[in-house]
N, C-alpha and C positions, 0 to 999 in steps of 0.2 A: 356755268354759274360758279361764282366764287362767294363763299360765305365766310366772313371774318368772325373767328372765335375770339375770346378775350385776348387782348394785347397783340393781335395779329393784323396784318395788312396784305393786300394783294390786288389783283385786277382780273377782269374778264371783258370780252368784247360785247357780250349781250346782257348779262345780269350779274349784279353783285348784291350782297346783303350782309346783315349782321344778325347773330343769334342772341337770345337772352338779354335784352336791354331792359333793365329796371332803373338803376341809377347810372348806368353806363350811357355813353353817347356813341352813335354811329356817324361816321363822316363819309359821304359819297362825293366823288368828283367825276363829272362827265366831260371829257376833253378829247376832241379830234377822233371820235369813234371808239374810244376806250373808256371803260368805267373802272374806277378805283374805289376801294373801301378800306376803312380801318375801324376796329372796335376799341373804344377808349373807356375803360372802367374809371369810375370816380376814384381819385387818388390825390396824393400830395402834389404841389406845383412842380416839383422836379420830375416826377414820373409823367405828369401831363406834358411837360416840355419834351421829355424823352420820346413820347409817342408822336407828338407833332413833328419833331425833328426827323424821326425815322420815316414818317409818311411823306413829308415834304421832300426829303432827300431822294426817296425812291421815285416819287412822281417826276421830279426834275431830272433824274437820271434817265428815266424812260422817255419822257416827253420833251426834254429840253426846256428852254425858257418858255413860260406860259404867256400867251396873249390872252389876258383876262377876259376880254370881250367874247372869246370863243369858248369859255369854260363855264360850267354850271356846278356850283358847290352847294351841298346840302348837309345839314346836321339833323339827325333824327333822334327823338327823345320820347321817353315814356311819360306822358302827362306833364305834370308841373315839376318833375325832377330836374336837377341840374340848373339851378337858377343863374349860374354864371356862364351859361352856354354862349351868350352873345359876346362876352369878353374873350372866351376861349376861341370862338370862331374868328374874332378879329385878328388874332395872332396867325391863324391858318391863312386868312385872306392876305395879310401883309406879306407873309413869307412865300405864298404861291403867286402873288401879284394878281389876285382876283378881288375886285371891289365889291362884289355882291354875294350874299349867302342867303339861302332859304332855310329857316329854322322851323322844323316841323315837329309838333307835339301831338301824339296820338292820345285821344281822350275817350274813345268808345271801344267796345268789344274786347276789353282786357280784364274781365272779371267783375264781380259785383261791388267791390269797394273802390270808388273813384279816388279816395285819398291814398290808397296804396294798391295800385293796379298790379295784375299779374305781369310777369316778364313778357316782352314783345319781341318778335322777330320782324325785321324790315327788309324789303327788297327794293332795289333801284334797277328797273328794267330800261334798256335803251328805248327811247320814244321813237315813234314812227318818224322817219326822216333823219334819224341819227343825232338830233340835237336835244339835249336835256334828257330827263328821266320821268318815268311813271313810278311813283313811290307807292308801295303796298306794304301792309303789315297784317299780322295776326298774332293771337296769343301764342307764345313760344311753345307751350306744351301741346298745342293742337297741330303744330306743323308736322307734316309727314316727311321727316328728314330721311334722306338716303345717304348712308355713310359710304365714304370712299368713292363717290361718284362725281364730285365737283372738281373745280379747278384747284390745284394745291395752292396753299398760301405761299407768299413770297418770303415772309419773315415775321419774326416777333420782335417787339422792342423791350419785352420784359419776360414774364413768366411763360415758359414754353410747355406747360402741362396740359393745355387745352388743344389736344392734337388731332381731334376728329376732322376729317375733310368731309364737309357736308354739302348736300344738294337737296333741292326740293322742287316740286312742281309749283310754278308761279301762277298757274291758271286761277282766275277768280273763283271758279267752281270748286276749287280745293280749299276755300275758306279765306283767301286773302282779301283784305279790304283795301280798295284804292283810296288813297288819301284825298279827302275833299272837305269842304267846310262843315259837313254834317258830323264828321267823326274826328276831326283834327283841327288844330290851328296852325296856320303857316304865317310866319313873319318874314317878310323879305327885307333884309337889312343892307342898305348901301353904306359901306364903310369908308370908301374913298372914291 
């Protein structure tokens, strides 16, 4: 399991995730049996471009040119945060040559104030058959993190102070909510 902390990116064959998403965005890519993740804090346009460029470069270096029809791209967000997510993901799609993205916004189980939910952690587990992902989330403070047990990050694109290597049980019995229409909204966007 690889968990992206702020400003970091990496990969795993079975499960990737992001910790502490409030105004941040997590981006997951499932492609040819490998899962990739990046944790993208809200920031200025230059820093957002820096994160996208690092992630795209890394994925392309690992996977080569991407056949977009074989790739599943996801953006995960906390509630109504990050109103420009569709535009941000359009740039990821163009640079990765992936025409479709699923933008997922979690709305339930993240504290009592729906206007300002508690931070969330998201997981992207390889789906049965190896295509696509099952997306799960829970309140970040409730996750039973295990330090120094996960797959190490590949790199950072900015601040390197978030150094914990984290892992967690992804079992639904441990509090993870599988994303569905009752707890989240999913917008599938065809960009080209």
